N, C-alpha and C positions, 0 to 999 in steps of 0.2 A: 342838232342831233349828230351823233356819230355812232359808229359801231365799235364794239369792244370784244376782245377775246377773253374768255373766262377760263377757269381751271380745267374745263373739259378738254382743253387742248394739251394739257401737260401729259407727257409721255406718249401722246398720239402724234401730234405734229404732222398731219397728213399733207399739208401744203397745197391742196387743190385751190384754196382761196388766193394764193399768191399769183397764180397764172392769170386769173380773171380781173384782178384789181387794175383799173385804168390809171390810177395815180401812184402806184407803187408805194403804198403807205404801210406795208408790213415790215416788221423788224424781227430778227431771229435771235432767240435765246437758246441756251443749251438744250432745253427740252420743251419749249413752247414758242409760239409766235405772239406778237402783240401788234396792235394798230396804233399809228400815231393819230390821235384825235384831231390834231390841227391840220393834218394833211388829208384825212378822210373826207370825201365829198358826199357821203351819205347815199351813195347810189344803191347799196344793198346787194350788188351782184355776188359778193363773197359769202353772204349768209347761207344760201342754199347749197353752196359748194362744199361746205364743211361736213364730212361724214360724222364727226363727233358732236355736231350741233353746238360748237363752242363759241360761235360768233352771234352776238345779239345786239339789237339797237339799245343805246344807252337810255332810251325812254322807258325801258322796263324797270320796274322797281327792284331795289336791292343790288344794283350794279355799280354803285358809287366806288367801292373798293377796286373794282375791275377797271373803271375809267382811270382812276389814279395810277394803278399798276401799269396800264397801257401807256399812259402819258410818261411816267417815270422811265420805263425801260425802253420805250421807243427812242428816247434821247440818248440812251447808253449802248444799245445793241446795234449791230450792223443791219443795214437795209437788205432785204431779200426780194428779188423780182422774178425768180424762176424756181419752179418746184424741183424737189428731189424726192427720192424714195423715203417713205416714212420709216420710223424705227421698226425693226423686225418684230418687236412685241407690241406694236401700236394697238392692234385689235384686242389684245388681252386687257388693255387699260381703258378701252372705250366704255364709257358709262360708269366707270369706277367712281365712287364717292370719296371726298376728302383728299383729292390729289394734291392740292396746294400744300397742305401741312405735311404730307408724306414725301413729296418729290420735288417741289419747286426749287429751281436753281437760278440764282441771279447772274450766273456766268453767261457771257455772250455766246451766240452760235457762230457758224462760219460766215453767214451772209453770202453775197454774190462774189 
């Protein structure tokens, strides 16, 4: 098992999860984070930290595309180990449906 970040993170990117991860397995894209499934130790401390409820265990059904996306982009985007302020409009996008199709960017973020 591993945890994955879903499209609920897109345009929210709160980063509370980054601070608590004991193995630094988060990677930063332009407008979302992903988890490297090979580095995640399945401890689950990140899941309750996410205000957008974007982090889920991959054992939940229907998350195959998110597992693949997390694996792909964690290999391309920079590692992030400390949190920063979320986007100014993060709360406006919290709970919004269809964010992947509307906003996803494959561009990397800043990282550490």
